[in-house]
N, C-alpha and C positions, 0 to 999 in steps of 0.2 A: 327671203335669204333669212335664215335663223339669226335673230339680235345676239350679239357677243355677251355674255356674263361678266360681271365684274368680278375679279378676282376676289376671295374671301381669305382673310387672313385667320387661318385655323390654328395659328401658332399662340398668339396672344389673346386669350379669351378671359372669362372670369376665374376659371380654374387655375390657369396660369398665374395670373395676378394674385390668385388667394394662397397659391402655394410661394409666391415670392414674399409676400405679407407674413406668411409663417415662418419662412426661413430669416427673415430680416428680424422677427422679434427674437428668435433663437440667437441671432448673432448679438442683439443688444444685451440679452442676458449673459453672454458669454464675456462681454467686455467688461462688465460690471463686476465680475467674479472676483472676489476677495480684495475689492476696492473699501478702504475703509472711510465712511462717510466724514469721520472727523478730521481727516487729511485737507487742510486749509488751503495748501498750495496747489492751484489749479493745474500748474504746467507738470508738477509730478504726477498728479492725478490722471491728467491726459496722457503722460507717457506710460503708464501702468496699463490704462485702458487700451493704448495700441499694442503694447506686449501681449496683452490677452489676447487681441485680436490676432496676432501674429502666430498664435500657438496652432491656429486652426487653417485649412484650406479652404478659402472662399472664393478663388479664382473663378470657379463656374456661375457662381451667385453673380459675380461682377459682369460678366458677359450677359447673363440674363437680365438686369438691370439697365445695361446700356441698350438692349434690344428695345424696351419699353421707354425709352428716352429718359431714364433716370441717372443721376450720378453713380459713378460706379466705385466711389470713394477712392480712386485712384492717387488724387492729390489731397488727400483728407487728414493726414497724419497730425495736423495741429489741432484739429477739432472732430476727433473720429465720432464722438458722441453725438453731437450737433447735426453732423451729416447723415448719420443714420435715422434720426429722428425726422428729419426733413422727408427722407425717402418713405418712411413708415406713413408719415400724415398724408403724403399724396396717394400713395397705394390705397390707404383707407379711405381717401376721398372718391377714389375711381371705383372704389367696390361698394359704395353708397353708406358706409357706416362710418362712426368716430372711433379713434383710439385714444385712450387716456394716458399721456404719458407725462411723467414729471418734467419739468423745465431742466435742459442739460445745463451740466456746470460751466459750460464754456461755449460762447457763440463764436461764429464765423469771425464776425467784426473783431472781438474781445481777443480772440487768438492770434489774429495777424497784427493786433496794436500791441500784445506783449512781444512778438517776434521783432517788430519794427523798433521797439523801443531796447531789447535785448541785443540788438545788431549794433546798437550806438558804441558799445563797448571798443568799436574798432574805428568809427568814425560818425560824426553827426552829419555827415554829407548825405544827400538824397539819392546817390548812386545806390544802385541796386547791390552790387558786388564791389567790395573795396579792393585796393591794390596794397599790398605790401613788399617792400623791397630790403634785402639783406644788405647791410652796410658792409662794403670790402675793407680790410685792415688798410688799403692805400688810398681809400677814398680822398685824403686830402690832397693827394698830388693832382686832383683837378680843383681848380678855384670854383667855389660856391657849387659843390657836387648837388646838394640837396635842394636849391631854390628851383632851377629848372624842371626837376622831377616832381616836386609839388605844383608847379603851373601846370605840368601835363596832366595831373590827376593821381598822383600818389597820395594814399591816405596815412600811412603808417610806415615807420621803419624799423627793422629787427636789428639787434645787436646780439650777436652769437657769443656768451661767455666762454665758449668752448676754444677760442682764439683771443690773441691778444690780452691784454690787461686791464685793471681797475681805472687807471689813468687813461688808457686809450678810450674805455668805453665813456668814462666822464665827458672827454673831448668830444666825441661823436654826439652825446645828449646835447651839449651845450650848443653845437652848431645847428643840432635839428630845432631846438626851441629858439634859435636866432632867426630862422628862416622868416622872412617878411610876408605877409599878406597871407599867410597860411597857419594852421595849427595843427600840423600832424603830429599823431600819438607814437610814444616809443613803446615798442615791444621788445623784451628782454629775456633770451632762452637761457635757461639754466642749463649747464653743460650736462648734469646727470652722471649716471654710472656707466657712459660708453665704453664698451671692451674694446681696447686698441692694440693695434701692433707695437712692439718695441724692438728697434733694429740695434744692432752693434754701435754705440756712439764713436767708437775708436776707429772704425773705418770712415774714409773721406766721403765716399758716396753712399748715402744711407737709402740705398732700394736693391732689392734682389729680383733678378729676372729668372723665371722659372717656365718650364715646360710641361706639356701634359705626360702624366707617368712619372715625373719628379717627386721624390719622398722628401718632405719636409716635417722636422722636429718643431712643435710648438712646446715652449715650455711655459711653466706658470711661473714665470719671473724673467727678470731681464737677462738677455743672453751674452752680455758683455764677456769678451775673451773665452767664451764657448767655441770650439772648434767644431764645425760637423766632421764626422769619421768619413772618410776618403771611400767613396764607392756606397756609401750607407745612406747618406743624408745629401741633398743639393743644397739644402741651407738650414740653419738654426735660427728661428725667431722667438722672440718674448711675446708675453701677453699681459696685460694688466690684470686679468683675472687670476685670483689665488689659487683656484681648483679649476682643473681641467677633466683630469682622468676619472674623476668622481661622479661627473656631470654629462658625460659622454659615454658612447659606446661605439663598437667597431660598425662601421656602415652609416654613420651620422655623416650629414652633410656640414659643411663647414664654408662659409663666405666672408672675403676679404675686400674690404674698399667698396662698399654698396655691391657686392657682388660681382664685380670685375674679376675676381679669382675665385673660382670654385674648387674646394679641396673636398676630399672623403676620408674619414678617420678610419685607418688601416690597423693600427696597434696602440695600445694604452700602456705606457709605462709609468706607474704611480700617479703621480698628478700632471705627467707630461704626455702628450699625444703624437703620434707618427701619421701624418695625412699626405695621401697620393694628390697630385694635381690633378683635375679633370677637366680643367679649360683646356680647349683646342685653339691655339693660335700660332701660327708658323714663326711669328716674332717672338713668340713668348709673351708672360705677364708678368707685369710688374708688382712687387709687394714693397711697398713704402712704409716709413714710420710713421706711428700715429695716425695710422688708419683702422677704421671700425672692421671688428669681427663678429659675424654674426653665427650663432648656435642655434638654429632654428627648430632642432628636434630636442633641445635641452630645457628644462625648466629650471631657469636661472633666478632665484630670490635676491634681489637688489633693492635697497631703497633706493626710489627715484631721486631723493634729493640728498646730495652727497654733502659729506663734512665741509667739502670747499664750497659747496653752493650755500651751505648757511654762514660761511665766515664773509662771503661777499654780499649778502642779502641786504645789510644795512648801508652799504654803497650804493647798490641799484635801486633800492627804493626812494632815493633822493630825487630820482628823475623818471623812474619806469611807471607806465600808465599800465601796462599789463605785462605779467611774469609768466613765462610758458615752463611747465614742467615736463622736461623731456623723459622718455621711457615711462610714462604712467602706467602703473600695473593695477593699482587697485585704490578704492576709495580713501584708504590710508593714507596714501600719497598726498590727496587734496587736503585732508586734515591736517598733516603735518605743516604743510606751506601754511595753512590757515593759523596754526599755532605760533609759527614762527612771525607771521604778519601782526597778530595780535601783540605779539612782545615788542614789536617795532613802532605800534600804534598806526598800523596801517591797514588793518583788516576791513575790508570792504572798499578802502579807497582806491587799492591798487587791484586790478583784474587779474583773474586767474584763467590759463588756457591750459587743457590737459592735452598732451600730445600723444594719440595713439599710434605707437609703431611695434607693438610686440603682440604674441598670441594672447597672453595673459590680459593684456589693456583691452584687447577686443571682447574677450570672454567676460570682463567684469566692466564694461562700459556701461549698462544701467546702473550699476552702483555708483560708479564714477559720476555719471550725469546727476543722479540723486544728489550726491555729496555738492557738486557745482549749482544746482537749482537751488538748494537750502543756502549756499553761500552767497547769489546772485554776482551780477556784474563778473561774469564768467564766459568761456567758451570752450570748442573742441577744436583740435589741429589733427587732420588726417595726414601724419607724416609717411608718405608712400615710398619714401626710399626704404627705410628697414622695414617698414610693413609688408612691402613685396616679397622681400626675402622670408620673413617671418612666418607667412601664411602661404607663400606661393604665388609666383606671379600670374598663374592661371586662375587664382581666385581673387586678386586685387579687384578687377572692374566690378564684381558683384559686391565684393566687402565695401568698395567705396560708397556705393549706392545705398546698401543698407546701413551705413552709418550715417548718411545724410538722411535718409527718413527717421531713424531712429531719434536723430538730434532734432528734425524738425518735430516730431511729436512732443518732446521735451522743451520746444521753444527756444533750443541752444544754438546760437551762431557757430558757423563752422569756417574754418580755414583751409583751403585745399593745398597742399605744398608738395614740392619734389618735383623737379624736371619740367616745370611749366613753361613753355617756350624756351627750353635749353639751349636748342640750336641757332634759335634767333638771337638769344643773349649772347652766344660764343660767337657767332659767325655772320650773323645779321641776316641769315637764310633760314626761314623757320620750314620746318618739315609739313608736310599734308597731315601726318597723324597728330602733330602738335596743335595744328589749328582746330583740328577736330576735338581733341582734348580739352582746349580752352572752351569749346562750346559746352562741353560737360562741367567744368569748372565754374561756369556762370552760375550754375545752382547753388554753389556755396555763397556764403555772406562775405567772404573775403579771400582772394588768391595770393599766394605769396610767389615771388620771383626770388632767384637766387641771386648770384653775382656774376657778373660777365661784361666783356667791353662794350655792349650796344644797349646799355640799360634803358635810355631814353628813346630811342627806336623801338625797343620791346614793348614799352609801357604805350607808346602811341598806336601800336597794332591791338595790343590788348584792351584798349578802350574803344577802338573802331568795333572789334568782334563783340564786346559786351553791348554796346550800343545797338548793333543789329539784332543780337540775341533777345534784348528787351522787348523787341517787337513780335517775335514769334514763339518766346517761351511759354511754358504752362499747357501746353497741348499733351505732354505724354502721360501716360496712365501707369501707375503701379499695380502689379498683380499681387494680391494677397494670397499666395501659395505656402507649402508645408517646408520650403527650403530656408525660411527666415533662421538667422543665427541663433536668436536668444529666444527659441520656443521652449 
């Protein structure tokens, strides 16, 4: 009987390893292109190396590295140069020769030490993913609203200055500071330039019900005492934006109330626009007063920090650990807040979080991150509500992952926000999709829960899921292909 021969591995041979080595050297050269050796901030340097890497498609190389048992760099955003160097040295050893490489600017250990330190902006707790809760206006209707939440594991509380007033925010902050046996941080969101609806205040019921096909006149002013022409418009509403006609065009999509009502521009009358309702609901869709309006097809140049924001900053800085800049669109928004904090003597002491929720904010994210890196004590919030409308719901999943990866390269801690366990918060029954979403949210350094009747119960299930994910996370691999946003 003929002896069975051992199978030969004809795929992995010296020629294959040599080709891998050559391609890795090419990769190393590419990630160092245009990097100024004088840049002393290693987080900024690593982010620029990562941006260089993502200009090219290396997904095939990643697969081949995996086949020979080497790292594919799928989780190496925070220390990309060091990871490439380790693979080069191992391949060089396998090929029987030495490779002369300069020491990487950032080691694996040093990068994770930086990330751990930066994440303390949210809390000094050892929990990997921190939990933030939005404080509702009626929190004081429940005795000791904050205490039980802190005991259950909430790390910081969010005060939203788009609602209530200076006195109410100060009261919230005082009660947070008085929580016993805990030291939760206070995050304060500036309201920013959010574009909102204005309904006729002279009417008793400040809401309008519209149906598919209805026409609505949106005025670049308050609609008070303006009557809709019979048979022409179902309703007339105002908008806080002074210019509408000059920033829109026929066919543009318009969304009201976080996308609950979808409209399309049908006609432009000066700075006013006529829209047709595209939402199909047998019961109709409600348009309410002071709800957000999104114009995703328009380039709206508004400063992220409004006059009102500047007026309340001195009050906020008395208790805020972190200030969030809503609708951050450029690095200038960061520098403007830094200037205001310097004038108040709070520069560096108060943390800054840039909320990414517009197309322009996404486009300018590398420059925004650079400004935050130079400031220190900072973070990013992925504000998925407006962001999904601005970039399209079908692009949200990919974009939130890309933002997380770029922030990891910049060693920038991230808050994931909007609709996290929303059904659980409102009805105490989570959807299956929400549970999966929380598993994804575990990748961020902090997760924000909004307001709801079942806050405590929601925090409990969130902590349980995070504890389970701590045991299984880090196994996924990012592919470095050509679809990267900032190439």
